[in-house]
N, C-alpha and C positions, 0 to 999 in steps of 0.2 A: 385499690385501683392503680394500675401502673400507667405511667406516662407513654404516649406513643411518640416514637422517634420518627420524625419526617426529614427526609433528605431533600435539600434544595437542588434541583437539576438546572445547571446553567444552560442558557441558549447560546447559540453561535453569537448573537448580538452581545450578550453579557461578556462572553469570552473575549471579543474584540475590544469592547470597552475597557476591560481590564488591562489589555495591552496598551491601549491608548492612555490610560491613567497611569501607567508605569508599574502596575502591580505585577504584570508579566512582561518579561523583555524578550527580544528576538533571540537572545541566548538561552532562554529557558527551553529545555528539551521537553516540552509538553504537548499534548493533543487533547481535543474534546471527544470523549467517547461516551455516548448515551447520557449526556448531562454532566459527567464527571471530568474534571481535569485530571489527566493521568500522566504521570512522569514516564518518559520513554527511556529505554535502556541506553547506556552510553554506547557510542559507536566504536567498536573495536577495529583493529587494523584489517582482520579478514572481512569484516562486514563492509567497510569502507572500500576495500579493493574489489569486493564483488559488485558493489554499486557502481564503481568506476568501469568495470568490464561491461556490465549491462548497459551503461550509458553509451560507451563506445560501440557496443554491438547494435543497439537499437538506433542510435543516430545514423550510422552508416546503412543499417538495413531498411529503415522506413523513410529516410530522406524527408521529403516535404509532405509525405502522406499522413503524418502524425506529428503532434508536438511531444517531445520527450521531456517530462518534468521530473526533477529529483527532489525528493523530501518536500513536496509542495502540498498544500491543503486541498482536499476534495470535500465539498460540502454535501453530505449525504441528506441531511435533513436539519431541523432547527436545533437539534441537541448533539449532533455528531459532526466533527470535522477533523477526520484523521489525516495523518501525513504519511501516506505510504512511500516507500523508498524510491520506487519508479512508477510513473504513470505514462501510459500512451493515451493521448487525448486526441479527439477530432480536431483537425486544423481550424483555427479562427484567425482572422487578420488581426485582431486586437490582442491575441495571446492571452485572452481571459483577463484583460486589464480591469474590467468593470465589475467582475464578480468571479469568485472561484468556481472552477468546473464542479458540476453536479454529476450524479450517476449517468445521466443521459449522454454525457460528454466523454466518458471513459470507454476506451477500447480494451485496455488491460491494465491491471494494478499488479505490482510486484512488491512483496514484502520480503526483505532479507533478514533472517533470524540467525544471530550468533548465539544469543542467550535467551531469546524470547519466543522460541518456537511454540511452546505450550500456550501462552497468552495470545499469540497471533492466530494459532489454530483454533482455539476455543472462544475467543472474544472477537477478534477483528474480521477474520474470514467469514464467520456466520453473519456479522454485521453487514459486510459487503454484500453477501447473498440476499439478505432481506431488502436491501435497497436496490437490487437488480443489476449490480456490476456483473457483466457478462462473463468475465474471465479474470481469475486471480491466480498468481503464482506465489507460492510460499517456498522460499529457498531456505532450507534448513542446513546450515553449514556443519553443525554437529553430526547430522545423519548423512551428509553428503548426498542430499536428494532434493528434488524439485517436486513439490506437489502442485499439480495442475488442477484447478477447480473450475468447472463450467456448469451451465444450467442452473442459474440462481432461482431460489424459491424461498418462501418464507421460513422453511424448515432447514435451509442450508443449500449447498450445491448438490445437484443430483449425480454429477460426474466428478469423480476424484481419482486421478491417476498419479502414481508415484514414478518419477523419472530418475534413474540412477546414472552413474558414469557409464559411458559407452552408449547411452541413448541420445536422442536428439528430439527437439520439440519446435513447434512453430505456434506463434500466436494465432488464434482462430481468425482474427481480423487481417492478418498478414500470412496466409498459408504459404507464400512464395519465399518467406524467410525461415531458414532452418538454423537453429542454434543448438550446437552440441553441449550436453550437460557439462562435459569436461571444461569447455571454454567458460561457461557460466560460473562453475565452481572454482576454476583456476587450478594451478599445479598442486599436486598432493605433497604434503610435507614428507620429507625424508629423514 
């Protein structure tokens, strides 16, 4: 008879208690994905520059119509609290001081991938779809592409479009904002 291996799935409350107890620190680059504490990839210079460009573009583009959050937690459910690179959130006067935003608060999530495109595409994007995040952009710096995912369902996103240099896109929640893919990706290396 073989022993059955049972994995313990951490809850968001467990995860927060670990931080309060000093087991996890603010400097630990981790997030809670389906009950597992997952180490995030280090942020490379291209990744950081892309996030800064997006922050600049979104802050100027949405103004007071959304809160632009950078690498802040989104509480999807009791076992998942990812930290997407950029979130556009419904405005709230308290700026979500009393609890992290949930799926119903998200207008757009953006994941920037310098080395983690496969993981983001296979794990995080389907997770966002299952919890009803209306729109996700996966910026794949290696492929120089932006995958636009819309129409969430339990099986994934029903609409996936790949945008390349020369294309432009708009968040569904803000169709009046047009972002050229070239501005998102930044200058090409020469």
